[in-house]
C-alpha positions as a Markdown table, in Angstrom:
| # | Residue | x | y | z |
|---|---|---|---|---|
| 1 | Met | 16.3 | 17.5 | -28.7 |
| 2 | Lys | 16.7 | 21.2 | -28.7 |
| 3 | Gln | 13.4 | 21.0 | -27.2 |
| 4 | Tyr | 14.6 | 19.2 | -24.3 |
| 5 | Leu | 17.4 | 21.4 | -23.6 |
| 6 | Asp | 15.1 | 24.4 | -23.8 |
| 7 | Ala | 12.9 | 22.7 | -21.1 |
| 8 | Leu | 16.1 | 22.5 | -18.9 |
| 9 | Lys | 16.9 | 26.1 | -19.5 |
| 10 | Thr | 13.1 | 26.9 | -18.6 |
| 11 | Val | 13.2 | 25.1 | -15.2 |
| 12 | Met | 16.6 | 26.6 | -14.6 |
| 13 | Glu | 15.4 | 30.1 | -15.2 |
| 14 | Glu | 11.7 | 30.1 | -14.2 |
| 15 | Gly | 11.6 | 27.1 | -11.9 |
| 16 | Val | 10.7 | 27.4 | -8.0 |
| 17 | Asp | 13.0 | 26.0 | -5.4 |
| 18 | Arg | 11.3 | 23.3 | -3.2 |
| 19 | Glu | 12.5 | 20.9 | -0.8 |
| 20 | Gly | 11.1 | 17.6 | -1.4 |
| 21 | Arg | 11.4 | 14.0 | -0.2 |
| 22 | Asn | 15.1 | 13.5 | -1.3 |
| 23 | Gly | 16.4 | 17.0 | -1.5 |
| 24 | Met | 16.1 | 20.5 | -2.8 |
| 25 | Thr | 14.7 | 20.7 | -6.4 |
| 26 | Arg | 13.9 | 23.7 | -8.8 |
| 27 | Ser | 10.8 | 23.0 | -10.6 |
| 28 | Val | 8.2 | 23.9 | -13.2 |
| 29 | Phe | 4.6 | 22.1 | -13.5 |
| 30 | Ala | 3.5 | 20.8 | -16.7 |
| 31 | Ile | 6.0 | 20.9 | -19.6 |
| 32 | Gln | 5.1 | 18.9 | -22.7 |
| 33 | Met | 7.4 | 17.6 | -25.7 |
| 34 | Arg | 6.6 | 16.1 | -28.9 |
| 35 | Phe | 9.0 | 13.9 | -30.9 |
| 36 | Asp | 7.9 | 12.9 | -34.6 |
| 37 | Leu | 9.6 | 9.8 | -34.8 |
| 38 | Ser | 9.9 | 9.9 | -38.6 |
| 39 | Lys | 12.5 | 12.6 | -38.0 |
| 40 | Gly | 14.8 | 10.3 | -36.0 |
| 41 | Phe | 15.2 | 8.7 | -32.4 |
| 42 | Pro | 15.0 | 11.2 | -29.7 |
| 43 | Ala | 18.1 | 9.9 | -28.0 |
| 44 | Val | 19.7 | 12.8 | -26.3 |
| 45 | Thr | 22.9 | 13.7 | -28.0 |
| 46 | Thr | 24.5 | 16.2 | -25.7 |
| 47 | Lys | 25.6 | 13.5 | -23.3 |
| 48 | Lys | 25.5 | 9.6 | -23.5 |
| 49 | Leu | 22.1 | 7.8 | -23.1 |
| 50 | Ala | 22.7 | 4.5 | -21.4 |
| 51 | Phe | 20.5 | 2.8 | -24.0 |
| 52 | Lys | 21.3 | -0.9 | -23.1 |
| 53 | Ser | 19.7 | 0.2 | -19.6 |
| 54 | Val | 16.9 | 1.9 | -21.2 |
| 55 | Leu | 16.0 | -1.2 | -23.5 |
| 56 | Ser | 16.6 | -3.8 | -20.8 |
| 57 | Glu | 14.1 | -1.8 | -18.4 |
| 58 | Leu | 11.5 | -1.7 | -20.9 |
| 59 | Leu | 11.7 | -5.4 | -21.7 |
| 60 | Trp | 11.5 | -6.0 | -17.9 |
| 61 | Phe | 8.3 | -3.8 | -17.7 |
| 62 | Ile | 6.9 | -5.8 | -20.9 |
| 63 | Glu | 7.7 | -9.3 | -19.0 |
| 64 | Gly | 5.4 | -8.2 | -16.2 |
| 65 | Ser | 8.2 | -8.5 | -13.6 |
| 66 | Gly | 8.8 | -6.9 | -10.4 |
| 67 | Asp | 12.1 | -8.8 | -9.8 |
| 68 | Glu | 15.2 | -6.6 | -9.7 |
| 69 | Arg | 17.3 | -9.4 | -10.0 |
| 70 | Arg | 15.4 | -10.4 | -13.5 |
| 71 | Leu | 16.4 | -6.8 | -14.6 |
| 72 | Ala | 20.0 | -7.5 | -13.8 |
| 73 | Glu | 19.7 | -10.7 | -15.6 |
| 74 | Leu | 18.3 | -8.9 | -18.7 |
| 75 | Leu | 21.0 | -6.2 | -18.7 |
| 76 | His | 24.2 | -8.2 | -17.5 |
| 77 | Gly | 23.1 | -11.7 | -18.3 |
| 78 | Thr | 23.4 | -12.8 | -14.5 |
| 79 | Arg | 21.4 | -12.4 | -11.2 |
| 80 | Asp | 24.6 | -12.0 | -9.5 |
| 81 | Ile | 24.0 | -9.5 | -6.7 |
| 82 | Ala | 27.3 | -7.7 | -7.4 |
| 83 | Lys | 25.7 | -6.4 | -10.7 |
| 84 | Lys | 23.7 | -3.3 | -10.2 |
| 85 | Thr | 20.6 | -1.8 | -11.9 |
| 86 | Ile | 19.0 | 1.3 | -11.9 |
| 87 | Trp | 16.7 | -0.3 | -9.6 |
| 88 | Thr | 18.9 | -1.7 | -7.1 |
| 89 | Ala | 18.7 | 1.5 | -4.8 |
| 90 | Asn | 15.0 | 1.2 | -4.6 |
| 91 | Ala | 15.2 | -2.4 | -3.6 |
| 92 | Glu | 17.6 | -1.7 | -1.1 |
| 93 | Ser | 16.0 | 1.6 | 0.4 |
| 94 | Asp | 14.8 | 1.9 | 3.8 |
| 95 | Tyr | 11.3 | 3.1 | 2.7 |
| 96 | Trp | 10.9 | -0.5 | 1.1 |
| 97 | Val | 13.0 | -2.8 | 3.2 |
| 98 | Asp | 11.3 | -1.5 | 6.2 |
| 99 | Arg | 7.9 | -2.2 | 5.2 |
| 100 | Asp | 8.5 | -5.9 | 5.4 |
| 101 | Leu | 6.5 | -6.7 | 2.2 |
| 102 | Ile | 9.8 | -8.3 | 0.3 |
| 103 | Lys | 8.9 | -11.9 | -0.6 |
| 104 | Phe | 12.3 | -13.0 | -2.2 |
| 105 | Asp | 15.7 | -11.3 | -3.0 |
| 106 | Gly | 15.0 | -8.5 | -5.3 |
| 107 | Asp | 11.4 | -8.2 | -4.9 |
| 108 | Leu | 10.2 | -4.7 | -5.7 |
| 109 | Gly | 6.5 | -5.5 | -5.5 |
| 110 | Arg | 3.7 | -4.4 | -7.5 |
| 111 | Val | 5.7 | -2.0 | -9.7 |
| 112 | Tyr | 5.2 | -0.8 | -13.3 |
| 113 | Gly | 5.5 | -4.1 | -15.4 |
| 114 | Val | 3.4 | -5.9 | -12.9 |
| 115 | Gln | 0.4 | -3.3 | -13.2 |
| 116 | Trp | 0.9 | -3.2 | -17.2 |
| 117 | Arg | 0.3 | -7.3 | -17.4 |
| 118 | His | -1.3 | -8.4 | -13.9 |
| 119 | Trp | -3.7 | -5.3 | -12.8 |
| 120 | Thr | -5.5 | -6.9 | -10.0 |
| 121 | Asn | -8.8 | -5.2 | -9.2 |
| 122 | Ser | -10.7 | -5.3 | -6.0 |
| 123 | Asp | -12.3 | -8.6 | -6.8 |
| 124 | Gly | -9.1 | -10.1 | -7.4 |
| 125 | Glu | -9.6 | -10.3 | -11.0 |
| 126 | Glu | -6.5 | -9.7 | -13.1 |
| 127 | Thr | -6.0 | -7.8 | -16.3 |
| 128 | Asp | -3.1 | -7.8 | -18.8 |
| 129 | Gln | -3.4 | -4.3 | -19.8 |
| 130 | Leu | -0.8 | -4.2 | -22.3 |
| 131 | Ala | -1.9 | -7.5 | -24.2 |
| 132 | Asp | -5.6 | -5.9 | -24.1 |
| 133 | Val | -4.7 | -2.6 | -25.6 |
| 134 | Ile | -2.9 | -4.1 | -28.5 |
| 135 | Lys | -5.6 | -6.4 | -29.3 |
| 136 | Arg | -8.0 | -3.3 | -29.5 |
| 137 | Ile | -5.5 | -1.2 | -31.5 |
| 138 | Lys | -6.0 | -3.9 | -34.0 |
| 139 | Asp | -9.9 | -4.4 | -33.8 |
| 140 | Asp | -10.8 | -0.9 | -33.1 |
| 141 | Pro | -8.0 | 1.7 | -33.6 |
| 142 | Tyr | -10.0 | 4.8 | -33.2 |
| 143 | Asp | -11.1 | 3.5 | -29.8 |
| 144 | Arg | -10.6 | 6.5 | -27.3 |
| 145 | Arg | -10.0 | 4.2 | -24.4 |
| 146 | Leu | -6.6 | 2.8 | -25.5 |
| 147 | Ile | -4.9 | 3.4 | -22.1 |
| 148 | Val | -2.2 | 1.5 | -19.9 |
| 149 | Thr | -1.9 | 2.7 | -16.3 |
| 150 | Ala | 0.5 | 1.8 | -13.6 |
| 151 | Trp | -1.0 | 4.1 | -11.1 |
| 152 | Asn | -3.0 | 1.7 | -8.8 |
| 153 | Pro | -4.1 | 3.6 | -5.8 |
| 154 | Gly | -5.1 | 0.5 | -4.0 |
| 155 | Glu | -1.5 | -0.9 | -4.3 |
| 156 | Leu | 0.7 | 2.1 | -4.2 |
| 157 | His | 1.8 | 0.8 | -0.6 |
| 158 | Lys | 3.0 | -2.4 | -2.3 |
| 159 | Met | 5.7 | -0.7 | -4.3 |
| 160 | Ala | 9.2 | 0.1 | -3.8 |
| 161 | Leu | 8.6 | 3.2 | -5.9 |
| 162 | Pro | 5.0 | 4.6 | -6.7 |
| 163 | Pro | 5.2 | 5.1 | -10.7 |
| 164 | Cys | 6.5 | 8.4 | -11.9 |
| 165 | His | 5.5 | 7.6 | -15.7 |
| 166 | Arg | 2.1 | 6.7 | -14.5 |
| 167 | Asp | 0.0 | 6.2 | -17.5 |
| 168 | Phe | -0.3 | 6.2 | -21.3 |
| 169 | Gln | -2.6 | 6.4 | -24.3 |
| 170 | Phe | -2.3 | 5.5 | -28.1 |
| 171 | Tyr | -3.9 | 7.3 | -30.8 |
| 172 | Val | -4.1 | 5.9 | -34.2 |
| 173 | Ala | -4.8 | 8.2 | -37.4 |
| 174 | Asp | -3.8 | 7.9 | -41.0 |
| 175 | Gly | -1.9 | 4.5 | -40.7 |
| 176 | Lys | 0.3 | 6.0 | -37.6 |
| 177 | Ile | -0.1 | 5.4 | -34.1 |
| 178 | Ser | 1.2 | 7.8 | -31.5 |
| 179 | Leu | 1.6 | 7.7 | -28.0 |
| 180 | His | 1.2 | 10.3 | -25.1 |
| 181 | Met | 2.6 | 9.7 | -21.6 |
| 182 | Asn | 1.9 | 11.2 | -18.5 |
| 183 | Gln | 4.8 | 11.4 | -16.0 |
| 184 | Arg | 3.9 | 13.0 | -12.3 |
| 185 | Ser | 7.6 | 13.2 | -11.2 |
| 186 | Cys | 10.3 | 14.0 | -13.5 |
| 187 | Asp | 14.0 | 14.3 | -13.0 |
| 188 | Met | 14.9 | 16.3 | -16.0 |
| 189 | Phe | 18.6 | 15.7 | -16.0 |
| 190 | Leu | 18.7 | 11.9 | -15.2 |
| 191 | Gly | 15.3 | 10.4 | -15.8 |
| 192 | Val | 13.5 | 12.4 | -18.6 |
| 193 | Pro | 16.1 | 11.4 | -21.4 |
| 194 | Phe | 15.6 | 7.9 | -20.1 |
| 195 | Asn | 12.0 | 8.0 | -20.1 |
| 196 | Ile | 11.7 | 9.7 | -23.4 |
| 197 | Ala | 13.7 | 6.9 | -25.2 |
| 198 | Ser | 11.9 | 4.3 | -23.3 |
| 199 | Tyr | 8.4 | 5.4 | -24.6 |
| 200 | Ser | 9.5 | 6.0 | -28.0 |
| 201 | Ile | 11.0 | 2.4 | -28.2 |
| 202 | Leu | 7.7 | 1.1 | -26.7 |
| 203 | Leu | 5.8 | 3.2 | -29.5 |
| 204 | Ser | 7.9 | 1.8 | -32.3 |
| 205 | Met | 7.5 | -2.0 | -31.0 |
| 206 | Val | 3.6 | -1.5 | -30.6 |
| 207 | Ala | 3.7 | 0.1 | -34.1 |
| 208 | Gln | 5.3 | -3.0 | -35.5 |
| 209 | Val | 3.1 | -5.4 | -34.1 |
| 210 | Thr | -0.1 | -3.8 | -34.8 |
| 211 | Gly | 0.9 | -3.2 | -38.4 |
| 212 | Leu | 1.2 | 0.8 | -38.2 |
| 213 | Lys | 3.7 | 3.1 | -38.7 |
| 214 | Pro | 5.1 | 5.2 | -35.6 |
| 215 | Gly | 3.9 | 8.7 | -35.4 |
| 216 | Glu | 4.5 | 11.2 | -32.4 |
| 217 | Ala | 5.9 | 10.1 | -29.1 |
| 218 | Val | 4.3 | 13.0 | -26.8 |
| 219 | Phe | 5.3 | 13.6 | -23.1 |
| 220 | Thr | 3.6 | 15.6 | -20.4 |
| 221 | Phe | 6.1 | 16.1 | -17.6 |
| 222 | Asn | 4.1 | 17.4 | -14.5 |
| 223 | Asp | 6.5 | 18.2 | -11.6 |
| 224 | Ala | 9.4 | 18.9 | -13.9 |
| 225 | His | 12.3 | 19.2 | -11.7 |
| 226 | Ile | 16.1 | 19.6 | -11.4 |
| 227 | Tyr | 17.8 | 18.4 | -8.3 |
| 228 | His | 20.2 | 21.4 | -6.9 |
| 229 | Asp | 23.0 | 18.8 | -6.9 |
| 230 | His | 22.6 | 18.6 | -10.5 |
| 231 | Phe | 22.8 | 22.5 | -11.6 |
| 232 | Asp | 26.5 | 22.1 | -12.6 |
| 233 | Ala | 25.9 | 19.2 | -14.7 |
| 234 | Val | 23.0 | 20.8 | -16.6 |
| 235 | Ala | 24.9 | 23.8 | -17.0 |
| 236 | Glu | 27.6 | 21.8 | -18.5 |
| 237 | Gln | 24.9 | 20.1 | -20.9 |
| 238 | Leu | 23.3 | 23.3 | -21.7 |
| 239 | Gly | 26.8 | 24.6 | -23.1 |
| 240 | Arg | 26.7 | 21.7 | -25.5 |
| 241 | Thr | 25.3 | 21.8 | -29.3 |
| 242 | Pro | 23.0 | 18.7 | -29.9 |
| 243 | Asp | 23.9 | 16.4 | -32.8 |
| 244 | Glu | 22.0 | 14.7 | -35.6 |
| 245 | Leu | 19.3 | 12.1 | -34.2 |
| 246 | Pro | 20.1 | 8.6 | -34.6 |
| 247 | Lys | 17.8 | 5.8 | -36.1 |
| 248 | Leu | 16.1 | 3.1 | -34.3 |
| 249 | Trp | 16.4 | -0.4 | -35.8 |
| 250 | Ile | 14.0 | -3.0 | -34.7 |
| 251 | Asn | 14.1 | -6.8 | -36.0 |
| 252 | Gln | 11.1 | -6.8 | -38.5 |
| 253 | Asp | 10.6 | -10.7 | -38.0 |
| 254 | Val | 9.4 | -9.8 | -34.5 |
| 255 | Lys | 5.4 | -9.7 | -34.7 |
| 256 | Asp | 4.7 | -10.2 | -30.8 |
| 257 | Ile | 5.1 | -7.8 | -28.2 |
| 258 | Asp | 6.4 | -10.6 | -25.9 |
| 259 | Gly | 8.7 | -11.8 | -28.9 |
| 260 | Phe | 11.4 | -8.9 | -28.4 |
| 261 | Thr | 14.8 | -9.4 | -27.0 |
| 262 | Met | 17.8 | -7.3 | -26.2 |
| 263 | Asp | 19.2 | -8.3 | -29.8 |
| 264 | Asp | 16.0 | -7.3 | -31.6 |
| 265 | Val | 16.3 | -3.2 | -30.9 |
| 266 | Lys | 19.5 | -1.4 | -31.7 |
| 267 | Leu | 20.4 | 2.5 | -32.1 |
| 268 | Glu | 22.2 | 3.2 | -35.4 |
| 269 | Gly | 24.1 | 6.4 | -36.0 |
| 270 | Tyr | 24.2 | 7.3 | -32.5 |
| 271 | Lys | 27.1 | 9.7 | -31.8 |
| 272 | Pro | 26.7 | 11.0 | -28.0 |
| 273 | Gln | 29.0 | 13.4 | -26.5 |
| 274 | Glu | 30.7 | 12.6 | -23.2 |
| 275 | Thr | 29.0 | 11.4 | -20.1 |
| 276 | Ile | 28.0 | 13.9 | -17.6 |
| 277 | Lys | 28.0 | 12.4 | -14.2 |
| 278 | Ala | 25.3 | 13.1 | -11.6 |
| 279 | Lys | 23.9 | 11.0 | -8.5 |
| 280 | Met | 20.5 | 9.8 | -8.8 |
| 281 | Ala | 18.2 | 10.4 | -6.0 |
| 282 | Val | 16.1 | 7.6 | -4.7 |
């Protein structure tokens, strides 16, 4: 994960200070990172990655859910309102609550997973983008349209948070499948390690269900920013030396993208350094 630490350093040393929707940031435009999954799983080791939170959110996306309490159920095993998730603050934010679009407790609207699995066009027709792209990978792996997008301009107002990681594309060559994800807004300290891990798991899952080997997970981080409130935490992390990458274990019996559970994906040999706490901006 040296390239991630290098990106943090680049933002700190070369970034421009700007005041945004939720505070002061220092940012750089369009940073790219590439991770060859054959060389290990790109889990940050200079602090602890909340892997269970990463996996539960990804499974929640794959389910096509916009229910924050369903995410709590995946993560904690209960819908109890006392159990929080990384989406709880968005579900309770003034931006979302004041729009009066909430249909049930925990409703986040038409966020990521809903767009992945239940995209609706202007005629009201629904498309399962993820199932469709997996089918096309099997039928026509060299197709240049192997894309899933969460950025639905006609429904941004129906989302508790417009998608930060807005689309991803697959590429097949030499029996390997790679993924490129575009992200419009990138919290480099808290969010980006989470996003790297999430899409690397997704790539590994899609590789398995299509009979291919995982290749590269590639990321373009557009508004790559560090909140001023995170400067001390970033300085602490940059003072640490990264360790050996862990391996990703996936249950080889799962052959359908909808078949994965929390017990089917694990990190092996993960030895992170101590957690560095910082407040998440909403």
